[in-house]
ZAPAGU-21622 format. One record per residue (C-alpha): x, y, z; residue in three letters; residue number from 1. Coordinates in pm, 1 decimal. Each point is the difference from the previous one (the first is absolute). Example, Ala and Ser with C-alpha at 12.3 -4.5 7.8 and 13.67 -1.06 7.14 Angstrom:
east/north/up/residu/num
1230.0/-450.0/780.0/ALA/1
137.0/344.0/-66.0/SER/2
REM end
This chain:
east/north/up/residu/num
120.2/864.0/-503.8/TYR/1
101.6/358.4/66.7/GLU/2
207.9/9.4/-319.1/ILE/3
-325.2/102.1/-170.6/SER/4
39.2/350.8/140.6/ALA/5
366.0/46.4/-83.9/CYS/6
-51.6/368.3/-79.1/LEU/7
22.5/68.4/371.9/VAL/8
363.3/-110.3/-3.0/GLY/9
88.7/182.0/-322.8/SER/10
369.8/82.6/-38.3/GLU/11
72.2/-127.8/351.7/MET/12
266.2/-265.7/-67.8/CYS/13
342.8/158.0/-54.1/ILE/14
310.4/-120.3/-181.5/ARG/15
351.6/37.1/143.0/ASP/16
34.7/298.9/-233.0/SER/17
-273.7/175.5/194.9/GLY/18
-251.7/-14.5/-285.6/LYS/19
-328.5/-198.3/-2.0/PRO/20
46.6/-352.9/-129.7/ASN/21
-346.0/-25.8/-154.3/GLY/22
-137.2/-248.2/251.9/GLN/23
-341.6/100.9/132.2/LYS/24
-115.7/-310.0/179.9/TYR/25
16.0/127.7/356.2/ALA/26
-206.5/245.5/200.9/PHE/27
173.6/292.8/157.9/ASN/28
-74.5/-45.2/371.0/PRO/29
102.0/355.3/96.2/ILE/30
-219.6/173.7/-259.1/ASN/31
-335.5/110.5/142.9/ASN/32
-157.0/-46.0/-342.4/TYR/33
55.9/-373.2/39.4/THR/34
-242.2/-5.8/292.0/TYR/35
-245.4/238.0/-167.4/ASP/36
-12.7/-243.7/-289.6/PHE/37
-33.1/-299.6/231.8/MET/38
-289.3/161.0/184.9/THR/39
-192.5/51.1/-324.3/LYS/40
98.2/-341.1/-135.4/PHE/41
-109.7/-201.2/303.1/TRP/42
-320.4/202.5/35.3/ALA/43
-85.6/-106.9/-355.2/GLU/44
96.4/-362.0/71.9/VAL/45
-232.0/3.3/301.5/ALA/46
-286.4/121.7/-216.5/GLN/47
55.8/-254.1/-277.3/VAL/48
74.4/-310.1/208.3/PHE/49
-227.4/-89.6/293.6/PRO/50
244.3/-251.4/151.0/ASP/51
95.8/46.0/363.0/ALA/52
371.1/-62.4/-67.5/TYR/53
243.5/134.5/-256.1/VAL/54
352.3/-125.1/-66.3/HIS/55
247.7/288.3/4.8/VAL/56
306.8/-203.0/-102.4/GLY/57
342.2/89.7/134.9/GLY/58
202.6/-298.7/-119.9/ASP/59
357.9/9.7/-124.3/GLU/60
44.0/374.0/49.3/VAL/61
319.1/111.2/-176.3/ASP/62
161.5/283.5/193.1/PHE/63
253.1/83.0/-273.8/SER/64
-216.6/267.4/-160.7/CYS/65
-58.2/179.0/328.7/TRP/66
368.4/-34.9/87.2/GLN/67
98.3/166.4/-328.3/SER/68
-199.1/318.1/59.3/ASN/69
183.2/282.7/183.3/PRO/70
-321.9/151.4/136.7/GLU/71
-105.8/-333.0/146.9/ILE/72
351.7/-58.8/132.1/GLN/73
-20.9/334.0/180.3/ALA/74
-344.1/-82.1/139.6/PHE/75
124.5/-331.9/137.7/VAL/76
305.4/165.5/153.8/ALA/77
-208.2/280.7/152.3/LYS/78
-216.8/-258.2/176.9/ASN/79
302.6/-190.9/123.5/GLY/80
-106.5/-321.6/-169.0/TRP/81
274.6/-258.3/-41.0/LYS/82
-204.9/-224.5/-230.9/SER/83
-226.9/68.1/-295.6/TYR/84
-242.0/-247.0/152.8/SER/85
-91.1/288.4/232.1/LEU/86
-87.3/207.6/-306.5/LEU/87
-212.1/-291.8/-116.8/GLU/88
-166.3/3.6/343.1/GLN/89
-65.6/372.9/-35.9/TYR/90
-167.8/-58.4/-336.7/TYR/91
-192.7/-311.2/99.9/GLU/92
-144.7/156.4/315.8/ARG/93
-124.2/304.0/-192.1/LYS/94
-142.1/-229.4/-270.8/LEU/95
-179.1/-224.7/249.1/LEU/96
-151.6/303.7/171.0/ASP/97
-134.6/110.9/-338.0/ILE/98
-145.9/-344.4/-73.2/VAL/99
-158.9/-15.1/345.8/ALA/100
-150.1/346.6/-50.6/ALA/101
-157.6/-133.3/-320.8/ALA/102
-181.7/-258.9/213.5/GLY/103
204.5/-301.0/-99.4/LYS/104
188.9/-261.4/195.6/SER/105
327.3/-100.5/-161.7/TYR/106
233.9/-284.6/-78.1/ILE/107
376.1/37.0/-50.1/ILE/108
264.5/-234.5/-133.8/TRP/109
222.4/-148.4/268.6/GLU/110
296.8/209.9/-116.8/ASP/111
-135.7/303.9/181.4/VAL/112
-18.3/-199.8/323.4/PHE/113
338.9/-164.4/-60.6/ASP/114
164.4/340.7/-49.0/ASN/115
-106.4/101.6/347.7/GLY/116
-248.3/262.0/-113.8/VAL/117
-229.7/99.8/286.2/VAL/118
-347.9/-79.6/-133.5/ILE/119
-349.3/45.5/134.6/GLN/120
-132.5/-268.4/239.7/PRO/121
-283.8/-96.8/-237.4/ASN/122
232.5/-60.7/-295.7/THR/123
-25.0/-341.4/-171.1/VAL/124
336.7/-147.1/-102.6/VAL/125
10.5/-201.9/-324.8/ASP/126
271.2/-267.0/28.8/VAL/127
131.5/-85.7/-346.8/TRP/128
364.4/-104.7/29.6/ARG/129
158.9/-338.4/60.9/SER/130
53.0/-77.2/365.4/GLY/131
-356.9/107.9/57.5/TRP/132
-38.7/-201.9/321.1/GLN/133
261.3/215.7/170.6/LYS/134
-154.7/322.5/-129.6/THR/135
-350.5/-100.8/106.4/LEU/136
140.1/-74.8/343.0/GLY/137
154.4/347.7/18.4/LYS/138
-294.2/196.9/-139.5/SER/139
-256.1/-169.2/221.3/THR/140
228.0/21.1/304.1/ALA/141
7.0/375.3/-62.2/ALA/142
-380.5/-4.1/12.8/GLY/143
-75.9/53.6/-368.2/TYR/144
-267.8/-180.0/-193.9/LYS/145
164.9/-184.7/-287.7/SER/146
-86.7/-175.4/-322.7/ILE/147
210.0/-256.7/-184.7/LEU/148
80.9/-4.1/-371.3/SER/149
358.3/-136.1/-9.3/ALA/150
-78.4/-365.0/-87.4/PRO/151
-288.9/77.9/-236.3/TRP/152
156.8/166.4/-301.9/TYR/153
-194.6/-154.7/-285.4/LEU/154
232.2/132.1/-271.2/ASN/155
239.2/-287.2/77.7/TYR/156
-84.2/-267.8/-253.5/ILE/157
152.6/-348.2/4.1/GLY/158
-65.9/-329.7/-169.1/TYR/159
-291.4/-195.8/140.4/GLY/160
-242.1/94.7/272.9/GLU/161
104.3/261.0/252.6/ASP/162
-326.1/96.7/168.8/TRP/163
65.6/-267.8/263.2/ASN/164
314.8/188.7/106.2/PHE/165
-208.1/312.7/59.0/TYR/166
-262.7/-204.9/181.0/TYR/167
254.9/-151.3/237.8/ALA/168
118.8/337.3/133.8/ILE/169
-110.4/64.4/357.1/GLU/170
17.8/376.1/68.8/PRO/171
10.4/-53.8/375.5/LEU/172
308.1/-223.2/-15.2/SER/173
223.1/251.5/172.4/PHE/174
117.9/23.0/357.0/ASN/175
-273.2/217.1/146.5/GLY/176
-248.0/9.4/283.8/THR/177
-375.8/-37.1/-34.3/ASP/178
-25.6/378.2/19.2/ALA/179
247.1/33.0/-287.8/GLN/180
-187.3/-257.4/-207.4/ASN/181
-316.4/209.0/31.5/LYS/182
184.8/292.4/-156.7/LEU/183
50.0/-197.1/-323.8/VAL/184
-321.1/120.1/-160.4/VAL/185
35.3/-155.8/-344.1/GLY/186
208.5/-43.6/-311.2/GLY/187
5.8/77.0/-368.0/GLU/188
96.3/-147.8/-333.5/CYS/189
239.2/219.1/-192.0/THR/190
139.0/29.5/-352.2/PHE/191
305.4/163.6/-146.3/TRP/192
-121.9/97.6/-344.0/ALA/193
316.1/-19.9/-213.8/GLU/194
-140.1/-300.2/-188.5/PHE/195
-371.3/49.5/65.2/ILE/196
-254.1/202.8/-192.0/ASP/197
-368.8/-23.4/-89.2/ALA/198
56.0/-314.8/-207.8/THR/199
122.4/-222.7/284.7/ASN/200
-101.0/171.7/324.9/LEU/201
-325.7/-191.8/55.9/ILE/202
119.3/-355.6/-81.0/PRO/203
321.8/52.5/196.4/ARG/204
-189.1/125.9/305.4/ALA/205
-282.0/-254.7/8.2/TRP/206
-51.5/-245.9/151.3/PRO/207
344.8/31.0/166.3/ARG/208
-115.7/300.2/204.0/ALA/209
-291.4/-210.4/122.7/SER/210
247.4/-225.6/180.8/ALA/211
132.4/302.6/188.7/VAL/212
-352.8/113.4/78.5/ALA/213
-95.7/-337.0/148.1/GLU/214
320.7/-7.8/203.6/ARG/215
-79.1/339.6/148.9/LEU/216
-360.4/-70.3/95.9/TRP/217
59.8/-357.2/118.2/SER/218
101.0/-120.3/348.3/PRO/219
361.3/-109.0/40.0/ARG/220
-98.3/-368.9/16.9/TYR/221
-153.7/3.5/-350.9/VAL/222
305.9/-115.0/-194.4/THR/223
-103.6/-304.9/-205.0/ASN/224
132.6/58.3/-353.1/ILE/225
-203.4/-285.1/-151.4/ALA/226
-324.6/150.0/127.2/ASP/227
106.1/346.0/-112.2/ALA/228
80.9/-135.2/-347.0/THR/229
-363.3/-99.2/-51.0/GLU/230
-120.9/340.2/118.2/ARG/231
237.4/202.4/-215.8/ILE/232
-87.3/-207.3/-307.5/HIS/233
-371.5/53.5/62.3/ALA/234
62.9/370.0/47.0/HIS/235
190.4/17.4/-325.3/ARG/236
-307.2/-145.7/-171.6/CYS/237
-211.5/273.8/157.1/ARG/238
229.7/255.2/-160.0/PHE/239
-43.7/-162.9/-342.0/LEU/240
-376.4/-7.3/45.0/THR/241
18.0/377.3/45.4/ARG/242
214.9/33.4/-314.6/ASN/243
313.4/81.3/200.6/ILE/244
309.8/-171.7/-150.8/PRO/245
149.6/-151.1/316.8/ALA/246
292.6/-233.4/-69.3/GLU/247
11.9/-367.7/108.3/PRO/248
132.4/-17.1/356.4/PRO/249
128.7/-358.5/-7.6/SER/250
59.8/-115.2/-354.9/GLY/251
-253.9/-121.9/-257.2/PRO/252
-357.5/-2.9/123.0/SER/253
-356.8/35.1/-118.9/PHE/254
-279.9/237.6/87.4/CYS/255
-360.7/6.2/-109.9/GLU/256
-35.1/224.8/-186.8/PRO/257
353.1/12.5/-132.2/GLU/258
160.4/329.8/-97.8/TRP/259
-98.4/107.8/-350.9/LYS/260
275.2/203.8/-154.8/TYR/261
-87.9/234.6/-280.9/THR/262
249.9/193.5/-208.4/TYR/263
-44.5/209.9/-308.8/SER/264
329.6/41.9/-189.1/PRO/265
58.3/363.6/-93.7/PRO/266
32.9/-95.6/-367.2/TRP/267
-351.9/-147.8/-6.8/VAL/268
-264.0/260.9/-78.9/GLN/269
REM end
């Protein structure tokens, strides 16, 4: 996320005493250097990553830092803005112009759309919150392409199999027209990483993410869990054959070849 370039917001958040509070997590949207940095940053991203789309974030924007800064307060007042969501709109529109100039199409979190920010017509809205059916209905009714991630957060771990829950989600199960359905262009599996690192990322993702993948590329009438169970088990075995430690999707099972775990204790020379 944009926290990685916190220097742009240096000394921007202000205490009640009028002195900086040490928080540097936010960009200063009225500082031209912010956009100079963004132009260079996204030009480099475009060179490094050939993908057509980039995700520019925008979720859970906390306005408190901006609201604490007298210079930003004055800027908002000068423009006659009654809500800091209009300042967010100011920032987001300049950012999206920069990303477009770098030759990239972009995805935003639904928060930007929910806050009433005026966004470009070719923006893709990523719907991640609960109540996603209602949000998909709104975003597609407004004419925006949308992707769904809300029901596919793989960091939620429970007892027993859960891939079948992900498989049963129908992304078009919202009250929309055929034209709106066509604007739902895909979905994504997501992780919050508080309890995930390199040691458990792969087994936690696979083959559970495969269930989401099959749901997204399958027709709506393909819903038989028993049939899908056989396919996801076979796919898990393919992972093991390629030496990828995918976890069992549905309890104890057997693959040929089975996973061969090797570990060298650090005290063994």
